[in-house]
MOPAC internal coordinates of N, CA, C and O (Angstrom, degrees):
PM7 1SCF
backbone

  N    0.0000 0     0.00 0     0.00 0    0    0    0
  C    1.4183 1     0.00 0     0.00 0    1    0    0
  C    1.5733 1   115.49 1     0.00 0    2    1    0
  O    1.2310 1   121.62 1   135.18 1    3    2    1
  N    1.3420 1   114.51 1   -44.82 1    3    2    1
  C    1.4996 1   117.69 1   179.06 1    5    3    2
  C    1.4409 1   110.08 1   -68.80 1    6    5    3
  O    1.2310 1   120.86 1   147.86 1    7    6    5
  N    1.3207 1   115.96 1   -32.14 1    7    6    5
  C    1.4338 1   116.30 1   177.35 1    9    7    6
  C    1.4728 1   116.91 1   -63.38 1   10    9    7
  O    1.2310 1   121.08 1   140.23 1   11   10    9
  N    1.3534 1   115.54 1   -39.77 1   11   10    9
  C    1.4905 1   125.14 1   175.97 1   13   11   10
  C    1.4822 1   110.37 1   -62.02 1   14   13   11
  O    1.2310 1   121.40 1   134.22 1   15   14   13
  N    1.3390 1   114.93 1   -45.78 1   15   14   13
  C    1.5506 1   115.32 1   178.49 1   17   15   14
  C    1.4372 1   114.06 1   -67.06 1   18   17   15
  O    1.2310 1   119.26 1   145.10 1   19   18   17
  N    1.3339 1   119.01 1   -34.90 1   19   18   17
  C    1.5099 1   122.49 1   178.55 1   21   19   18
  C    1.4786 1   110.15 1   -68.20 1   22   21   19
  O    1.2310 1   121.32 1   134.96 1   23   22   21
  N    1.4101 1   115.09 1   -45.04 1   23   22   21
  C    1.4611 1   118.41 1   177.58 1   25   23   22
  C    1.4769 1   110.59 1   -60.49 1   26   25   23
  O    1.2310 1   116.55 1   136.34 1   27   26   25
  N    1.3668 1   124.17 1   -43.66 1   27   26   25
  C    1.3895 1   126.04 1   177.16 1   29   27   26
  C    1.4531 1   113.00 1   -62.18 1   30   29   27
  O    1.2310 1   118.38 1   137.54 1   31   30   29
  N    1.2840 1   120.70 1   -42.46 1   31   30   29
  C    1.4770 1   122.20 1   178.53 1   33   31   30
  C    1.5547 1   109.24 1   -64.48 1   34   33   31
  O    1.2310 1   122.48 1   140.42 1   35   34   33
  N    1.4083 1   112.86 1   -39.58 1   35   34   33
  C    1.4851 1   112.93 1   176.22 1   37   35   34
  C    1.4609 1   115.88 1   -66.90 1   38   37   35
  O    1.2310 1   118.96 1   147.44 1   39   38   37
  N    1.2411 1   119.60 1   -32.56 1   39   38   37
  C    1.4949 1   121.04 1   178.23 1   41   39   38
  C    1.4944 1   110.37 1   -70.35 1   42   41   39
  O    1.2310 1   120.97 1   138.07 1   43   42   41
  N    1.3760 1   115.75 1   -41.93 1   43   42   41
  C    1.4844 1   121.64 1   178.69 1   45   43   42
  C    1.5308 1   110.55 1   -61.31 1   46   45   43
  O    1.2310 1   120.03 1   135.26 1   47   46   45
  N    1.2846 1   117.55 1   -44.74 1   47   46   45
  C    1.5019 1   123.17 1   179.26 1   49   47   46
  C    1.4856 1   110.84 1   -67.40 1   50   49   47
  O    1.2310 1   119.07 1   139.15 1   51   50   49
  N    1.3593 1   119.38 1   -40.85 1   51   50   49
  C    1.4675 1   118.68 1   175.98 1   53   51   50
  C    1.5507 1   115.34 1   -67.43 1   54   53   51
  O    1.2310 1   121.03 1   144.12 1   55   54   53
  N    1.3609 1   115.63 1   -35.88 1   55   54   53
  C    1.4595 1   121.30 1   172.44 1   57   55   54
  C    1.4962 1   110.51 1   -60.02 1   58   57   55
  O    1.2310 1   118.34 1   130.64 1   59   58   57
  N    1.2879 1   120.76 1   -49.36 1   59   58   57
  C    1.5223 1   125.98 1  -179.78 1   61   59   58
  C    1.4463 1   106.60 1   -58.04 1   62   61   59
  O    1.2310 1   117.94 1   134.34 1   63   62   61
  N    1.3968 1   121.53 1   -45.66 1   63   62   61
  C    1.3478 1   121.52 1  -173.71 1   65   63   62
  C    1.5866 1   111.02 1   -67.88 1   66   65   63
  O    1.2310 1   120.87 1   144.31 1   67   66   65
  N    1.3122 1   115.94 1   -35.69 1   67   66   65
  C    1.3896 1   119.42 1   179.99 1   69   67   66
  C    1.5549 1   112.92 1   -69.48 1   70   69   67
  O    1.2310 1   121.19 1   142.13 1   71   70   69
  N    1.3336 1   115.33 1   -37.87 1   71   70   69
  C    1.4543 1   120.11 1   174.93 1   73   71   70
  C    1.5021 1   112.33 1   -67.25 1   74   73   71
  O    1.2310 1   119.49 1   141.17 1   75   74   73
  N    1.2943 1   118.58 1   -38.83 1   75   74   73
  C    1.4673 1   120.99 1   175.00 1   77   75   74
  C    1.4143 1   113.04 1   -64.33 1   78   77   75
  O    1.2310 1   120.08 1   136.39 1   79   78   77
  N    1.3531 1   117.45 1   -43.61 1   79   78   77
  C    1.4909 1   118.49 1   178.79 1   81   79   78
  C    1.5127 1   112.62 1   -66.73 1   82   81   79
  O    1.2310 1   120.41 1   148.61 1   83   82   81
  N    1.3271 1   116.82 1   -31.39 1   83   82   81
  C    1.4551 1   121.79 1   178.73 1   85   83   82
  C    1.5617 1   109.02 1   -69.48 1   86   85   83
  O    1.2310 1   120.80 1   138.40 1   87   86   85
  N    1.2910 1   116.07 1   -41.60 1   87   86   85
  C    1.4157 1   120.48 1   179.57 1   89   87   86
  C    1.5262 1   113.76 1   -68.85 1   90   89   87
  O    1.2310 1   118.85 1   142.06 1   91   90   89
  N    1.3221 1   119.80 1   -37.94 1   91   90   89
  C    1.4142 1   124.18 1   171.58 1   93   91   90
  C    1.5109 1   113.47 1   -62.16 1   94   93   91
  O    1.2310 1   121.44 1   135.69 1   95   94   93
  N    1.3034 1   114.85 1   -44.31 1   95   94   93
  C    1.4450 1   118.07 1   177.89 1   97   95   94
  C    1.5143 1   113.73 1   -63.04 1   98   97   95
  O    1.2310 1   121.65 1   136.17 1   99   98   97
  N    1.3491 1   114.45 1   -43.83 1   99   98   97
  C    1.4532 1   121.37 1   173.99 1  101   99   98
  C    1.5571 1   113.13 1   -58.07 1  102  101   99
  O    1.2310 1   120.00 1   134.98 1  103  102  101
  N    1.2923 1   117.61 1   -45.02 1  103  102  101
  C    1.4539 1   121.95 1   176.04 1  105  103  102
  C    1.5045 1   110.99 1   -58.62 1  106  105  103
  O    1.2310 1   120.23 1   128.93 1  107  106  105
  N    1.3140 1   117.16 1   -51.07 1  107  106  105
  C    1.4770 1   121.41 1  -179.42 1  109  107  106
  C    1.5931 1   108.75 1   -57.02 1  110  109  107
  O    1.2310 1   120.62 1   135.66 1  111  110  109
  N    1.3064 1   116.42 1   -44.34 1  111  110  109
  C    1.4607 1   115.43 1  -175.21 1  113  111  110
  C    1.6331 1   111.13 1   -68.07 1  114  113  111
  O    1.2310 1   121.74 1   138.30 1  115  114  113
  N    1.2754 1   114.27 1   -41.70 1  115  114  113
  C    1.4613 1   118.55 1   178.02 1  117  115  114
  C    1.5524 1   110.05 1   -68.57 1  118  117  115
  O    1.2310 1   119.50 1   148.78 1  119  118  117
  N    1.3147 1   118.56 1   -31.22 1  119  118  117
  C    1.4157 1   119.02 1  -179.81 1  121  119  118
  C    1.5681 1   109.08 1   -68.83 1  122  121  119
  O    1.2310 1   121.48 1   132.38 1  123  122  121
  N    1.3479 1   114.78 1   -47.62 1  123  122  121
  C    1.3870 1   121.25 1  -176.87 1  125  123  122
  C    1.5166 1   115.00 1   -63.56 1  126  125  123
  O    1.2310 1   121.34 1   144.51 1  127  126  125
  N    1.3710 1   115.03 1   -35.49 1  127  126  125
  C    1.4624 1   121.36 1  -178.32 1  129  127  126
  C    1.5278 1   115.78 1   -86.00 1  130  129  127
  O    1.2310 1   120.02 1   148.94 1  131  130  129
  N    1.3551 1   117.57 1   -31.06 1  131  130  129
  C    1.4333 1   122.21 1  -167.81 1  133  131  130
  C    1.4965 1   116.94 1  -133.91 1  134  133  131
  O    1.2310 1   120.76 1   124.27 1  135  134  133
  N    1.3373 1   116.15 1   -55.73 1  135  134  133
  C    1.4692 1   120.10 1  -165.52 1  137  135  134
  C    1.5224 1   111.72 1   -74.60 1  138  137  135
  O    1.2310 1   120.77 1   153.44 1  139  138  137
  N    1.3568 1   116.13 1   -26.56 1  139  138  137
  C    1.4808 1   117.45 1  -177.03 1  141  139  138
  C    1.5374 1   111.93 1   -68.94 1  142  141  139
  O    1.2310 1   119.32 1   171.01 1  143  142  141
  N    1.2219 1   118.90 1    -8.99 1  143  142  141
  C    1.4877 1   123.92 1   178.61 1  145  143  142
  C    1.4891 1   117.42 1   -76.59 1  146  145  143
  O    1.2310 1   122.41 1   163.38 1  147  146  145
  N    1.3898 1   112.98 1   -16.62 1  147  146  145
  C    1.4814 1   120.20 1  -178.84 1  149  147  146
  C    1.5385 1   110.22 1   -96.06 1  150  149  147
  O    1.2310 1   122.37 1   -56.36 1  151  150  149
  N    1.3112 1   113.07 1   123.64 1  151  150  149
  C    1.4812 1   113.57 1  -177.44 1  153  151  150
  C    1.4923 1   115.41 1   -67.28 1  154  153  151
  O    1.2310 1   121.93 1   148.01 1  155  154  153
  N    1.3399 1   113.92 1   -31.99 1  155  154  153
  C    1.4427 1   120.01 1  -179.41 1  157  155  154
  C    1.6438 1   107.44 1   -63.11 1  158  157  155
  O    1.2310 1   118.15 1   136.63 1  159  158  157
  N    1.2119 1   121.13 1   -43.37 1  159  158  157
  C    1.4544 1   125.60 1  -177.32 1  161  159  158
  C    1.5955 1   109.27 1   -66.20 1  162  161  159
  O    1.2310 1   124.86 1   137.71 1  163  162  161
  N    1.4129 1   108.27 1   -42.29 1  163  162  161
  C    1.5412 1   109.86 1   178.23 1  165  163  162
  C    1.4655 1   114.70 1   -62.06 1  166  165  163
  O    1.2310 1   121.34 1   144.96 1  167  166  165
  N    1.4120 1   115.03 1   -35.04 1  167  166  165
  C    1.4528 1   119.92 1   179.40 1  169  167  166
  C    1.5862 1   108.76 1   -69.10 1  170  169  167
  O    1.2310 1   120.55 1   142.67 1  171  170  169
  N    1.3178 1   116.55 1   -37.33 1  171  170  169
  C    1.4841 1   117.85 1  -179.71 1  173  171  170
  C    1.5754 1   110.92 1   -66.02 1  174  173  171
  O    1.2310 1   121.56 1   139.24 1  175  174  173
  N    1.3249 1   114.63 1   -40.76 1  175  174  173
  C    1.4739 1   118.78 1  -178.87 1  177  175  174
  C    1.5098 1   108.57 1   -75.98 1  178  177  175
  O    1.2310 1   119.08 1   153.10 1  179  178  177
  N    1.3370 1   119.36 1   -26.90 1  179  178  177
  C    1.5104 1   117.27 1  -177.66 1  181  179  178
  C    1.4920 1   112.34 1    90.97 1  182  181  179
  O    1.2310 1   121.68 1  -154.14 1  183  182  181
  N    1.3448 1   114.40 1    25.86 1  183  182  181
  C    1.4497 1   117.00 1  -174.73 1  185  183  182
  C    1.6263 1   104.16 1   -87.13 1  186  185  183
  O    1.2310 1   121.85 1   -55.05 1  187  186  185
  N    1.3714 1   114.07 1   124.95 1  187  186  185
  C    1.4417 1   120.64 1  -175.56 1  189  187  186
  C    1.5128 1   111.66 1   -83.32 1  190  189  187
  O    1.2310 1   120.69 1   161.06 1  191  190  189
  N    1.2902 1   116.28 1   -18.94 1  191  190  189
  C    1.5223 1   123.44 1  -172.46 1  193  191  190
  C    1.5669 1   103.24 1   -78.67 1  194  193  191
  O    1.2310 1   121.84 1   -20.69 1  195  194  193
  N    1.3437 1   114.08 1   159.31 1  195  194  193
  C    1.4032 1   120.59 1   176.12 1  197  195  194
  C    1.5072 1   108.78 1  -121.96 1  198  197  195
  O    1.2310 1   119.05 1   -28.09 1  199  198  197
  N    1.3186 1   119.42 1   151.91 1  199  198  197
  C    1.4151 1   118.89 1   179.05 1  201  199  198
  C    1.4576 1   112.95 1   -70.18 1  202  201  199
  O    1.2310 1   118.91 1    -8.50 1  203  202  201
  N    1.3203 1   119.68 1   171.50 1  203  202  201
  C    1.4618 1   123.10 1  -172.03 1  205  203  202
  C    1.5129 1   113.41 1   -67.81 1  206  205  203
  O    1.2310 1   119.35 1   152.24 1  207  206  205
  N    1.2584 1   118.84 1   -27.76 1  207  206  205
  C    1.4438 1   122.47 1   175.66 1  209  207  206
  C    1.5316 1   112.57 1   -62.94 1  210  209  207
  O    1.2310 1   118.65 1   151.97 1  211  210  209
  N    1.2958 1   120.19 1   -28.03 1  211  210  209
  C    1.4242 1   123.32 1  -176.87 1  213  211  210
  C    1.4580 1   115.23 1  -102.79 1  214  213  211
  O    1.2310 1   119.70 1  -167.18 1  215  214  213
  N    1.3480 1   118.18 1    12.82 1  215  214  213
  C    1.4943 1   121.30 1  -171.88 1  217  215  214
  C    1.5160 1   111.40 1   -88.51 1  218  217  215
  O    1.2310 1   120.28 1   175.70 1  219  218  217
  N    1.3595 1   117.08 1    -4.30 1  219  218  217
  C    1.5183 1   118.05 1   179.42 1  221  219  218
  C    1.5341 1   105.16 1   -72.12 1  222  221  219
  O    1.2310 1   119.85 1   -48.45 1  223  222  221
  N    1.3349 1   117.89 1   131.55 1  223  222  221
  C    1.4635 1   121.00 1   178.20 1  225  223  222
  C    1.5052 1   109.50 1   -74.22 1  226  225  223
  O    1.2310 1   120.92 1   -42.48 1  227  226  225
  N    1.2988 1   115.85 1   137.52 1  227  226  225
  C    1.4245 1   118.11 1   176.93 1  229  227  226
  C    1.5320 1   106.95 1  -108.21 1  230  229  227
  O    1.2310 1   121.11 1   -37.58 1  231  230  229
  N    1.3287 1   115.48 1   142.42 1  231  230  229
  C    1.4156 1   122.10 1  -179.24 1  233  231  230
  C    1.4994 1   109.33 1   -73.65 1  234  233  231
  O    1.2310 1   119.66 1   -47.56 1  235  234  233
  N    1.3851 1   118.26 1   132.44 1  235  234  233
  C    1.4344 1   119.75 1   172.81 1  237  235  234
  C    1.6017 1   109.58 1   -68.97 1  238  237  235
  O    1.2310 1   120.21 1   -31.38 1  239  238  237
  N    1.2451 1   117.20 1   148.62 1  239  238  237
  C    1.4805 1   121.39 1   179.59 1  241  239  238
  C    1.5233 1   112.72 1   -64.89 1  242  241  239
  O    1.2310 1   119.19 1   148.73 1  243  242  241
  N    1.3408 1   119.15 1   -31.27 1  243  242  241
  C    1.3768 1   122.57 1  -176.26 1  245  243  242
  C    1.5205 1   112.01 1   -69.02 1  246  245  243
  O    1.2310 1   119.74 1   153.67 1  247  246  245
  N    1.3093 1   118.11 1   -26.33 1  247  246  245
  C    1.4582 1   122.40 1  -177.01 1  249  247  246
  C    1.5478 1   115.67 1   -86.84 1  250  249  247
  O    1.2310 1   121.12 1   161.28 1  251  250  249
  N    1.3216 1   115.46 1   -18.72 1  251  250  249
  C    1.4831 1   121.28 1   176.02 1  253  251  250
  C    1.5082 1   112.19 1   -80.89 1  254  253  251
  O    1.2310 1   120.70 1   -49.10 1  255  254  253
  N    1.3389 1   116.28 1   130.90 1  255  254  253
  C    1.4650 1   117.44 1   174.64 1  257  255  254
  C    1.5600 1   111.21 1   -64.06 1  258  257  255
  O    1.2310 1   123.64 1   -24.01 1  259  258  257
  N    1.3573 1   110.63 1   155.99 1  259  258  257
  C    1.4842 1   111.85 1  -177.85 1  261  259  258
  C    1.5246 1   114.93 1   -68.94 1  262  261  259
  O    1.2310 1   121.60 1   151.14 1  263  262  261
  N    1.2972 1   114.54 1   -28.86 1  263  262  261
  C    1.5422 1   117.96 1   178.71 1  265  263  262
  C    1.5506 1   110.70 1   -64.13 1  266  265  263
  O    1.2310 1   119.08 1   142.44 1  267  266  265
  N    1.3084 1   119.36 1   -37.56 1  267  266  265
  C    1.4202 1   120.99 1  -177.67 1  269  267  266
  C    1.5144 1   108.52 1   -81.03 1  270  269  267
  O    1.2310 1   119.07 1   153.10 1  271  270  269
  N    1.2777 1   119.37 1   -26.90 1  271  270  269
  C    1.4832 1   121.30 1   175.46 1  273  271  270
  C    1.5705 1   109.77 1   -68.39 1  274  273  271
  O    1.2310 1   121.70 1   138.17 1  275  274  273
  N    1.4533 1   114.35 1   -41.83 1  275  274  273
  C    1.4546 1   115.30 1   172.77 1  277  275  274
  C    1.4796 1   116.35 1   -64.87 1  278  277  275
  O    1.2310 1   119.77 1   142.30 1  279  278  277
  N    1.3793 1   118.05 1   -37.70 1  279  278  277
  C    1.3600 1   121.91 1   179.94 1  281  279  278
  C    1.5093 1   109.14 1   -65.66 1  282  281  279
  O    1.2310 1   118.74 1   135.50 1  283  282  281
  N    1.3044 1   120.01 1   -44.50 1  283  282  281
  C    1.4740 1   124.25 1   177.16 1  285  283  282
  C    1.5323 1   108.73 1   -59.51 1  286  285  283
  O    1.2310 1   119.12 1   134.52 1  287  286  285
  N    1.2343 1   119.28 1   -45.48 1  287  286  285
  C    1.5403 1   125.06 1  -177.58 1  289  287  286
  C    1.5530 1   106.55 1   -62.69 1  290  289  287
  O    1.2310 1   120.83 1   134.05 1  291  290  289
  N    1.3686 1   116.01 1   -45.95 1  291  290  289
  C    1.4963 1   117.73 1  -179.35 1  293  291  290
  C    1.4914 1   115.21 1   -62.64 1  294  293  291
  O    1.2310 1   121.27 1   143.52 1  295  294  293
  N    1.3587 1   115.18 1   -36.48 1  295  294  293
  C    1.4161 1   121.64 1   177.86 1  297  295  294
  C    1.4830 1   114.87 1   -68.72 1  298  297  295
  O    1.2310 1   120.87 1   145.39 1  299  298  297
  N    1.2750 1   115.95 1   -34.61 1  299  298  297
  C    1.4575 1   117.11 1  -175.90 1  301  299  298
  C    1.5617 1   113.55 1   -85.35 1  302  301  299
  O    1.2310 1   120.83 1   156.30 1  303  302  301
  N    1.3021 1   116.02 1   -23.70 1  303  302  301
  C    1.5316 1   117.60 1  -177.58 1  305  303  302
  C    1.5468 1   106.79 1  -102.54 1  306  305  303
  O    1.2310 1   121.30 1   -39.96 1  307  306  305
  N    1.2811 1   115.12 1   140.04 1  307  306  305
  C    1.4792 1   122.43 1   178.25 1  309  307  306
  C    1.5710 1   106.76 1   -83.54 1  310  309  307
  O    1.2310 1   121.10 1   -46.78 1  311  310  309
  N    1.2535 1   115.51 1   133.22 1  311  310  309
  C    1.5368 1   122.64 1   176.68 1  313  311  310
  C    1.4934 1   110.63 1  -127.85 1  314  313  311
  O    1.2310 1   120.07 1   -41.24 1  315  314  313
  N    1.2781 1   117.47 1   138.76 1  315  314  313
  C    1.4122 1   124.53 1   177.83 1  317  315  314
  C    1.5242 1   109.62 1   -80.52 1  318  317  315
  O    1.2310 1   119.62 1   -52.10 1  319  318  317
  N    1.2727 1   118.34 1   127.90 1  319  318  317
  C    1.4858 1   120.69 1   175.01 1  321  319  318
  C    1.4744 1   107.77 1  -103.28 1  322  321  319
  O    1.2310 1   119.48 1   -54.59 1  323  322  321
  N    1.3673 1   118.59 1   125.41 1  323  322  321
  C    1.4668 1   120.06 1   178.16 1  325  323  322
  C    1.5732 1   104.54 1  -111.25 1  326  325  323
  O    1.2310 1   124.32 1   -49.43 1  327  326  325
  N    1.3759 1   109.32 1   130.57 1  327  326  325
  C    1.3767 1   121.39 1   177.54 1  329  327  326
  C    1.5184 1   111.28 1   -91.88 1  330  329  327
  O    1.2310 1   119.86 1   -38.04 1  331  330  329
  N    1.3191 1   117.87 1   141.96 1  331  330  329
  C    1.5262 1   115.85 1   176.18 1  333  331  330
  C    1.5238 1   111.35 1   -70.44 1  334  333  331
  O    1.2310 1   122.00 1   -38.94 1  335  334  333
  N    1.2885 1   113.78 1   141.06 1  335  334  333
  C    1.5042 1   117.79 1  -179.70 1  337  335  334
  C    1.4462 1   109.98 1   -77.39 1  338  337  335
  O    1.2310 1   120.61 1   -47.88 1  339  338  337
  N    1.3466 1   116.44 1   132.12 1  339  338  337
  C    1.5098 1   120.75 1  -179.99 1  341  339  338
  C    1.5863 1   107.88 1   -88.72 1  342  341  339
  O    1.2310 1   121.13 1   -43.48 1  343  342  341
  N    1.3127 1   115.44 1   136.52 1  343  342  341
  C    1.4062 1   122.22 1   179.34 1  345  343  342
  C    1.6238 1   110.55 1   -67.78 1  346  345  343
  O    1.2310 1   121.30 1   -45.08 1  347  346  345
  N    1.1874 1   115.11 1   134.92 1  347  346  345
  C    1.5178 1   118.95 1   177.14 1  349  347  346
  C    1.4041 1   117.82 1  -118.72 1  350  349  347
  O    1.2310 1   120.10 1   180.00 1  351  350  349

């Protein structure tokens, strides 16, 4: 009788362990393939790493000189140039 009870408990514990390991493996695969792309979910989990799309370093505004900031701004925006009319 004690052997049957012990065997039953062992089977139940082994089953729970297998289910838990399967769930953890599934979560890991889904996280790596899909969920890690969302910044909100990364913040909830507390993941300090960033996905590859956001690994490009951005220059802080304080380190760029004002002249290069103006040059970059003038290149990105279109401006109309008006020429003075010559009398004929």
